[in-house]
C-alpha positions in Angstrom: 94.7 254.7 48.5 97.3 253.1 45.8 98.5 250.6 43.8 101.0 248.9 43.0 102.3 247.0 39.6 106.1 245.2 40.7 108.0 242.6 38.2 110.8 240.9 39.2 113.2 238.3 38.5 113.1 240.4 34.8 116.7 238.3 32.9 116.0 241.2 30.1 114.8 244.6 30.7 113.1 245.2 26.9 110.3 248.1 25.6 107.9 245.7 25.5 108.3 244.8 29.2 107.9 247.9 30.1 104.7 248.4 27.6 103.3 245.6 30.0 104.1 246.8 33.1 102.2 250.1 31.9 99.4 248.1 31.1 98.8 245.9 34.1 99.2 249.4 36.6 96.5 251.1 34.4 93.9 248.4 35.3 94.4 249.4 38.7 95.2 253.4 38.2 91.0 254.0 39.9 93.2 252.8 42.6 95.5 256.6 42.1 94.2 258.6 39.7 96.4 261.7 40.9 99.5 260.4 40.3 101.3 257.8 37.7 104.6 257.2 38.3 107.7 254.0 37.0 110.7 252.3 37.6 112.6 250.0 35.4 115.9 248.6 36.1 118.1 246.1 37.0 115.1 242.8 37.4 112.5 244.9 38.6 109.7 247.0 37.2 107.9 248.6 39.9 105.0 250.5 38.5 102.9 252.5 41.2 99.8 254.6 40.4 98.9 257.8 43.5 96.3 258.6 45.6 97.3 261.9 47.8 96.8 262.0 51.0 99.6 263.4 53.2 102.4 265.0 51.5 101.0 265.8 48.1 103.7 267.9 46.7 106.3 265.8 46.5 105.2 261.8 47.8 105.1 260.7 44.9 105.9 257.2 43.7 108.6 255.0 43.6 110.6 256.0 46.1 113.8 256.0 45.6 117.0 256.4 48.5 119.2 258.5 48.6 121.9 256.6 46.4 119.0 255.4 44.3 120.7 251.4 45.4 117.2 250.4 46.4 113.5 251.8 45.2 110.4 251.4 47.2 106.4 251.1 45.2 103.9 251.3 48.4 100.4 251.4 49.1 99.2 252.7 52.8 99.4 254.6 55.6 102.2 254.5 58.2 101.5 255.9 61.3 104.3 255.9 62.8 106.1 258.1 60.3 107.4 260.6 62.9 108.8 258.5 65.4 111.0 256.8 62.7 112.3 260.1 61.5 113.0 260.9 64.3 115.4 258.1 65.0 116.4 258.1 61.5 117.7 261.5 61.5 121.1 261.4 61.1 121.7 258.3 59.2 119.3 258.3 56.6 119.2 261.9 54.3 114.9 262.4 53.4 113.9 264.1 50.7 109.9 263.9 51.4 107.4 264.2 54.0 106.0 260.9 52.7 104.8 258.5 55.5 106.1 255.9 53.5 110.0 256.7 52.7 110.6 255.5 56.5 110.3 251.8 55.1 113.7 252.3 52.7 115.7 253.9 55.9 114.3 250.7 57.9 115.7 248.4 54.8 119.3 250.3 54.1 119.6 250.2 58.0 119.1 246.2 58.6 122.6 245.7 56.3 121.6 242.8 54.1 125.4 241.8 53.2 125.5 238.5 51.3 127.4 238.0 54.6 124.5 237.9 56.6 122.7 234.1 56.7 119.7 233.9 55.7 118.0 233.2 59.4 119.5 236.1 60.1 118.3 237.9 57.3 115.1 237.1 57.6 115.5 238.1 62.1 116.3 241.7 61.0 113.7 241.7 58.1 110.2 240.8 60.5 111.9 243.1 62.7 111.9 245.7 60.8 108.3 244.7 59.5 107.4 245.0 63.4 108.4 247.9 64.1 105.7 249.7 61.8 102.1 251.1 62.1 99.7 251.2 59.5 98.1 249.6 56.5 100.3 248.8 53.9 102.1 246.6 51.2 104.7 247.0 49.6 107.4 246.0 47.1 111.5 247.1 47.5 113.5 246.5 45.1 117.5 246.6 46.3 119.6 247.3 43.2 122.7 247.6 44.5 122.1 243.8 45.6 119.4 242.7 43.2 117.5 241.4 45.1 113.5 242.3 47.0 111.2 242.4 49.6 107.4 242.3 49.2 105.4 242.4 52.2 101.4 243.0 54.1 99.9 244.6 56.8 99.1 242.5 59.6 95.6 242.0 59.4 95.3 242.7 55.9 93.4 245.5 55.7 95.6 246.4 52.0 95.5 244.1 49.5 98.0 242.5 47.7 98.4 240.1 44.8 101.5 238.0 44.1 101.9 235.7 40.7 105.0 233.9 38.4 105.2 232.9 34.7 107.1 230.0 33.1 109.7 232.0 32.8 110.8 232.7 36.9 109.8 235.9 36.9 107.6 237.3 40.2 104.5 239.4 40.0 103.3 241.4 42.6 99.7 244.1 42.5 97.4 245.6 44.2 94.5 244.0 41.8 93.7 240.7 40.3 93.4 242.4 36.9 96.3 243.7 37.1 97.6 240.2 36.9 95.2 237.9 35.0 96.4 237.4 31.9 99.2 239.1 32.3 100.8 236.0 34.8 100.6 232.1 34.6 99.1 231.2 38.2 98.5 234.2 41.5 96.9 233.2 44.9 96.5 236.5 47.4 99.7 237.0 49.0 99.2 236.0 53.2 98.2 239.3 55.9 101.6 239.3 58.6 103.7 237.4 55.5 106.9 239.0 54.2 108.2 237.0 50.1 112.5 238.2 50.5 113.6 236.6 46.9 116.9 235.1 49.2 114.9 233.1 51.6 112.6 232.4 47.5 109.2 231.8 49.6 106.5 233.5 51.4 107.0 233.4 55.2 105.1 234.9 58.7 106.0 238.2 60.8 102.6 238.2 62.4 100.4 235.7 64.1 97.1 237.6 65.4 96.2 236.8 68.6 99.4 235.6 69.7 101.1 239.3 70.1 100.6 241.8 72.1 101.0 242.2 76.4 99.9 239.3 78.4 99.9 241.6 81.2 96.0 243.0 79.5 94.0 239.2 80.6 94.0 240.0 84.0 92.5 242.8 84.5 89.4 243.2 85.8 86.1 244.1 83.1 86.5 247.8 84.3 90.1 248.1 83.5 89.6 246.4 80.9 86.3 248.5 79.7 88.8 251.8 80.0 91.9 250.0 78.3 89.3 249.5 74.9 88.3 253.4 75.7 91.6 254.5 76.2 93.3 252.6 72.9 90.6 253.0 70.7 90.7 256.7 70.9 94.1 256.7 70.5 94.1 254.8 67.3 91.8 257.1 65.4 93.6 259.6 66.8 96.4 258.0 65.3 94.3 257.3 62.4 93.5 261.4 61.7 97.0 261.9 60.2 95.9 263.4 56.8 96.8 266.5 54.8 93.4 265.9 52.4 90.0 266.6 53.9 88.7 263.5 55.5 85.1 261.9 57.2 83.5 258.9 58.6 81.1 256.5 57.2 78.7 256.9 60.4 75.8 253.7 59.3 74.0 254.3 62.6 74.8 251.1 63.9 77.5 250.7 67.4 80.5 249.9 65.5 80.7 253.0 62.6 78.8 255.3 65.6 82.2 254.9 67.8 84.5 256.1 65.2 82.4 258.5 64.1 81.8 260.2 67.5 86.1 259.6 68.6 86.8 261.4 65.0 84.9 264.0 65.7 86.9 264.8 69.4 89.8 264.8 67.1 89.0 266.6 64.2 89.5 270.3 65.2 93.3 269.5 64.5 95.2 267.7 62.9 99.1 265.9 63.8 102.3 267.4 61.2 105.9 267.7 61.7 105.1 265.7 65.1 102.6 268.4 66.5 99.1 269.6 66.2 97.7 272.8 63.9 94.2 273.6 62.4 92.4 271.0 60.6 91.4 271.9 56.4 87.7 271.4 56.7 86.0 273.3 60.1 83.5 270.3 60.8 83.6 266.8 60.1 81.4 265.4 57.5 80.0 261.9 57.8 77.8 259.8 55.5 75.4 257.3 55.4 73.4 254.7 52.5 70.2 252.6 52.0 67.3 252.9 50.9 65.2 255.1 52.2 63.6 255.2 55.6 66.3 252.4 55.8 66.9 250.5 59.7 70.5 252.4 59.2 69.5 255.8 58.4 67.5 256.6 60.9 70.0 255.7 63.2 72.7 257.7 61.7 70.6 261.0 61.3 70.2 259.9 64.9 74.2 259.6 66.0 75.0 262.5 63.7 73.2 265.3 65.6 74.6 263.7 68.6 77.9 264.3 68.0 77.6 267.1 66.1 78.5 265.8 62.2 77.7 267.9 58.2 76.0 264.6 58.0 74.8 263.4 54.7 72.3 260.5 53.6 72.0 259.3 50.7 69.5 256.9 49.7 69.9 255.1 46.8 66.7 252.5 44.7 67.3 248.6 44.3 67.1 249.3 41.0 69.9 251.3 41.1 72.0 249.0 43.1 70.8 246.4 40.7 72.2 248.3 38.0 75.2 247.9 39.3 76.1 244.9 40.4 79.0 244.3 37.5 80.3 247.0 38.0 80.5 245.9 41.9 81.6 242.3 41.1 84.4 243.4 38.9 85.8 246.2 41.8 85.6 243.9 44.4 87.0 241.2 42.8 84.6 238.2 44.7 81.6 235.8 44.1 81.5 236.6 47.5 77.0 236.8 49.0 77.4 238.6 51.3 80.1 240.4 50.0 78.6 241.9 47.0 75.1 242.9 49.7 77.1 244.9 51.1 79.7 245.9 48.4 77.0 247.6 46.5 75.5 250.2 49.2 79.6 250.9 49.8 80.5 251.3 46.1 77.6 253.8 45.4 78.3 255.8 48.2 81.7 256.1 47.5 81.9 257.6 44.6 79.3 260.8 46.0 81.2 261.1 48.5 84.6 260.9 46.2 82.7 263.9 43.8 82.8 266.1 48.0 86.2 266.4 47.3 87.5 263.9 50.1 89.8 261.4 49.5 89.7 259.5 53.5 87.1 258.0 55.1 87.5 256.2 58.6 85.2 253.3 59.0 83.8 250.3 61.3 85.4 247.3 60.0 86.3 244.9 61.8 85.0 245.1 65.8 83.1 242.2 65.1 85.7 240.4 65.0 87.3 241.2 67.5 84.6 241.9 69.5 82.6 238.5 68.7 79.3 241.3 67.8 78.1 238.7 65.2 74.8 237.5 66.2 76.0 233.7 66.0 78.4 234.4 68.7 75.6 234.0 71.2 75.4 231.0 70.8 79.4 230.5 71.8 79.6 227.3 73.9 82.8 228.8 76.4 85.5 231.6 76.3 88.0 229.5 74.7 86.1 228.5 71.7 84.5 232.4 71.5 88.4 233.8 71.2 89.6 231.1 68.9 86.5 232.1 66.3 87.0 235.7 66.7 91.0 234.9 65.6 89.3 232.7 62.9 87.7 235.8 61.6 90.3 238.5 62.4 92.2 235.4 60.1 89.7 235.9 57.4 89.1 239.7 56.9 91.2 239.9 54.1 89.1 238.0 52.1 85.8 239.8 53.3 85.6 242.7 55.1 88.6 244.3 54.9 88.2 243.1 50.9 84.8 245.2 50.6 86.0 248.7 52.7 89.2 248.5 50.6 88.0 248.0 46.9 84.8 249.4 47.3 86.2 252.7 47.7 88.9 252.7 45.9 86.5 251.8 42.9 86.1 255.9 43.4 89.7 256.7 44.3 89.0 256.7 48.1 91.3 255.4 51.0 89.9 253.7 53.5 90.7 253.4 57.3 89.8 251.0 59.9 90.9 252.6 63.8 89.3 248.7 65.2 91.9 246.7 62.7 94.6 249.5 64.2 97.8 247.5 65.1 98.9 249.1 68.9 94.4 248.7 69.8 94.9 244.4 68.8 97.6 244.4 71.2 94.9 245.1 73.7 91.6 244.2 72.2 93.4 240.3 72.1 94.5 240.1 75.3 91.2 240.5 77.1 90.0 237.8 78.7 87.8 236.3 76.7 85.2 235.9 78.9 84.5 239.5 79.4 83.6 239.7 75.6 80.7 237.0 75.4 77.3 237.2 74.9 75.7 234.8 76.1 71.3 234.2 75.6 70.0 237.4 75.4 73.1 239.3 76.7 73.8 242.5 74.4 76.6 241.6 71.5 80.1 243.7 72.0 78.9 245.1 76.2 82.2 245.7 76.6 82.3 248.1 73.7 78.8 249.4 74.3 80.0 250.2 77.9 83.4 251.8 76.9 81.9 254.7 75.3 78.0 254.9 75.8 78.7 258.0 76.6 79.7 259.5 73.7 76.4 258.3 72.0 73.0 258.4 72.0 71.5 255.8 73.9 69.4 253.7 71.7 72.4 253.8 69.3 75.0 252.5 72.1 72.3 249.3 72.8 71.4 248.8 69.6 71.4 245.2 69.0 73.9 244.1 65.9 72.8 244.8 62.6 74.6 243.6 59.6 75.7 246.5 56.8 73.5 244.3 53.9 70.8 243.7 56.3 70.8 247.7 58.1 71.2 249.6 54.5 67.8 247.8 53.9 66.4 244.6 54.1 64.1 245.1 51.1 68.1 245.3 49.2 69.5 241.0 50.4 65.6 239.8 49.9 65.1 241.3 45.9 68.8 239.8 45.7 67.3 236.1 45.8 64.4 237.0 44.2 65.6 238.3 41.1 69.2 235.9 41.0 66.4 232.9 41.8 64.4 234.3 38.3 67.4 234.5 37.1 69.2 231.5 37.2 67.3 228.4 36.0 66.9 224.9 38.2 69.1 223.1 35.3 71.9 225.3 35.8 72.0 224.7 39.7 71.8 220.5 38.8 74.8 221.4 36.2 76.8 224.2 38.5 80.1 221.8 39.1 80.2 221.5 35.8 80.5 225.3 35.1 81.9 226.1 37.6 84.7 223.0 39.3 86.1 225.5 41.2 83.9 226.6 44.2 80.9 225.2 43.1 78.2 227.6 43.7 75.7 227.0 46.6 73.1 228.9 45.6 71.0 230.3 42.8 72.8 233.7 44.5 76.1 232.4 44.5 75.6 231.8 40.8 74.7 234.4 39.7 77.7 236.3 41.2 79.8 233.4 39.7 79.0 234.5 36.4 79.7 237.6 36.1 83.1 236.8 37.9 84.1 234.5 35.4 82.7 237.2 32.9 85.8 239.2 34.1 88.0 237.0 35.7 88.2 233.3 33.5 90.8 232.1 35.1 91.7 229.3 37.5 93.7 231.7 40.0 91.0 234.3 40.1 88.6 231.8 40.7 90.2 230.1 43.3 91.2 233.8 45.6 87.7 233.7 46.4 86.6 231.2 49.8 83.4 229.5 49.4 82.7 227.5 52.7 78.9 227.4 54.6 78.1 229.3 57.1 75.7 231.5 59.2 75.7 235.4 59.7 78.6 235.7 59.5 80.0 232.8 61.0 83.3 230.4 60.2 82.5 226.5 59.1 83.5 225.5 62.2 81.7 227.6 64.6 78.4 225.8 62.7 78.8 223.5 65.7 77.6 225.6 68.3 73.5 225.4 67.4 71.6 222.8 65.9 69.1 225.1 64.9 72.6 225.6 62.2 72.3 221.9 60.2 72.5 222.2 57.0 71.9 226.5 57.5 73.9 229.0 54.1 72.8 232.3 55.1 74.9 234.9 56.2 72.4 237.9 57.4 72.1 238.1 60.7 68.3 237.0 60.6 69.6 233.7 60.8 69.7 233.1 63.7 66.9 232.1 65.1 65.9 233.5 68.7 68.6 235.9 68.9 68.0 238.5 66.1 64.6 240.6 66.4 62.5 240.0 62.7 65.2 236.6 62.5 63.5 234.2 59.6 60.4 232.1 61.4 62.1 228.9 62.2 61.5 225.7 59.1 59.8 223.2 59.4 
């Protein structure tokens, strides 16, 4: 997982501005501790902090086109780069084995001369971006035409922010800490969007849930199960692209267990130059974290033994978690309650993973959004409502689970990949008949996924009830957080919360506590606005609160808030 920082529309290159860019880039060096690079020329500066996963020897950035007329800084992985390389073998002289260099080849093929109309130029750029299969955020400077192009992957797996100052300079960075105090205003760069300087605005190139093959929706249930199985296995295989040792995050829940089981099947081989060769490690290593005897840990051990990984169980104490909260807020750049609860154990685990020499891990994020796995989905009133909610959840992933997984791991220089959010897989999964995903009454959630992979998992895991990560690492973790924050924040402070925090005023003491830590790290209004603040039950959107009367007035992200569904739900309110 790398980090990028760019400044565009520069009127005059100066040593001071270059030093400013270097200081901004240094703020995110944890994302890429392996190498630092910078380009300064024309009206642009591009800086890059590298975590080498593919082509460690020659893939340092920024990347330059053969004639040095285009310069590229990328954070991401392009899984279909081999096919694109082959397509441009006769027209572009590749100088590295980096998967990201294909972006330069694609861009140059667009021939965006000044004579190309704005409408046609945008059409060509959108076509180019839709050829990329992967996770990415990139900044490309065209020195020949003094233009720039910035883009982010369809789901927002890779973080990106954009800002500006009174001089008209445009700033781009992987994390907001690089922009805080350096430009006048900034905001998240939207997933599935691009910014082309010739148009001067952010434009979409991908719409979640509206892409893919509509014929998938006509499949029978049995054929849909098989489609899920085949497409996810292909997604995992694609995402094992790596020139360094990798592992899997195995929480013991369904999603991470499925990804781990598939990865184990392919881990003995790796893809290199379009073919297969022996893997660096003879065994796949899996990692789990939680309080001692937490629900997830017991199931993770069971899965690891069943699929044959070398398993590592990391126990943390509540005090260790509490001690890490300030750092977690700083690195994840959020005050969202659910995100902080789940990020803390993940942040602690990432440090251990890095200490073992592993730079990349596969994880199970995204399945609950794609298949309606959160327990509140049991209350969905219709298949159409169910489907629309999955789209709403997918569109917000970049503010929640994608942010958590990426930044918690990147804090220690570890890259996270998420096969459930693979673009080709989504073209199948998001086009299935939504009735096949529903879980009315006591029907277990994500049944279609369970049936697709039940043969790879222990039965008690394949049919285990959904347990949100922040719950599964140990119920005492959440209960203690509520107690500690309730003691740390007075009633008087809560009464004046809207005065201290007029942007997204905290709704409870736990949120107030995290917001206070966030404001110490990121005091600007721009920073405060990057974090969502909406009522939620068990990670629902605000719209889904209308599904059940028991949700009225309730604002609790824990899965235990869904009475009558979660096996250890909170007692009904009186």
